[in-house]
Each structure stands twice: as C-alpha cells, then as structure tokens.
N, C-alpha and C positions, 0 to 999 in steps of 0.2 A: 331971329325968325325970318328975316328976309331971304336967307338961303333956301328955306323950305318953299317959300312962295315961288321962287324961280324953278324949283323942281316939279311943281304942279303942272300937269299937262293940260293945255288949253282945250284940247279935243274932248276932254271929259268934264269941262266946267258946266256944261248944260245938264240939267237934271235928267232929261230924257236920255242923253248919251251915257250918263253915269248909270242910269237904270239898265240900259241895253247891255253895257259892259258887265254890270253886276250879274245880270241874268245869265249871260253867256259864260261868265267865269265859273259858275257853279253847275252848268249843264253842258254836256258835250255839244249839243246843237239844239236850236229852238226854231220852230217855224214862225212865219210872219204873223199868223193869226194868234198864236200863243203869246208872242211878244206884245201884240196890240192889246190883248186881254189883260196881261199882267201889268202893263205900264199905263193902261187906260189912255191910249193915244189914238188919234185919227189915222186913217190910212196914209194920208198925205204927209202928216207930221212925222209919223214913224218912218216912212220911206225916205224923207229928206235927211233924217238923222242917220239912218242906215247907210245912205249914200255917202254922207260925210265921213263916216267911220271906215267904209270900204275904200274911199279915196285915200285915206291915210294908211291903208293896208293893215288895219287893225282887225277887220273881220273879213270872212270869206262867205260868199254866197253860193249855195248849191241848189240847183233846180232839178226837179225830178217829177215823175208822175207816180202817184199812189193810186193804183187802179187806173181810172181814166181821168182823174183830177190832177191838175198841176199843183205842185207843192214847192214852195221856196223856203229854204231853211238857212240859218246863219250859224257860224261858229267863229270862235276867236282864232286868229292866226298866232303863230309863235311871237311875232312882233307885237301884236295886240296884247297878248297875255303879259309880256315883259313890260310894255309901256304902262299897262293898267296896274301891275304890281308895283312899279316904280312910283306911280301916282299915289297909290294907297300907302306906300312906305313913307312918302313925304308928308301925307296927311297925319299919319300916326306919329311921326317924329315931331311935327308941329304941335300936336295935342299933348305929347309928353312934355314938351318944353313949356307949355302953358300952365302946367300943374305947379 
C-alpha cells in the first residue's frame, strides 16, 4: 500500500481542492460564483485554493466581460488533468488492494 500513498498528489489532499478539481474535471469551464455555490466556500477560502492550484499550473484563469460585468472562469490545464487522473488512479488502486 505504501506505493500508492507516494503516488497521491499533496495538491489535492485538501477537500476544497479535491472539490475544485472534480468540478473542473467534468465541466469545460466554471466561473468563480458557480464554484463558490457548488462547494459552499467563502470568497477568500475559494480564492486561496484556486491560487494554490494555479501556482501548480493545474488550472487556468480566464477573465472576460459578459455584458458590462466582469467574469472570472477556471478550467483544467493539460497538466492539471493528467495530475488529477494520476491521483484518482492511485486512490482506485489503493481501494482495490484493500478488498
């Protein structure tokens, strides 16, 4: 089992970051307010986790105007998708071994 523990990505250990990556894995892009609503996080908490994932190059930020309102949305990078897939594969392998 110890091999699987080393394959888990520390960037996704926090439940908020796991939630962000999960939402972005199944949606092409999601804006800040929708992420906040889905994950029930405060603005500051969500922003700090998004910044951490962006720093790792796992997510990309896109800013635009919809009408006259600013809108910030997020999407997975290829590196983020691969890292998250690897993390999930390690979790699945660990669970299979526990049966």
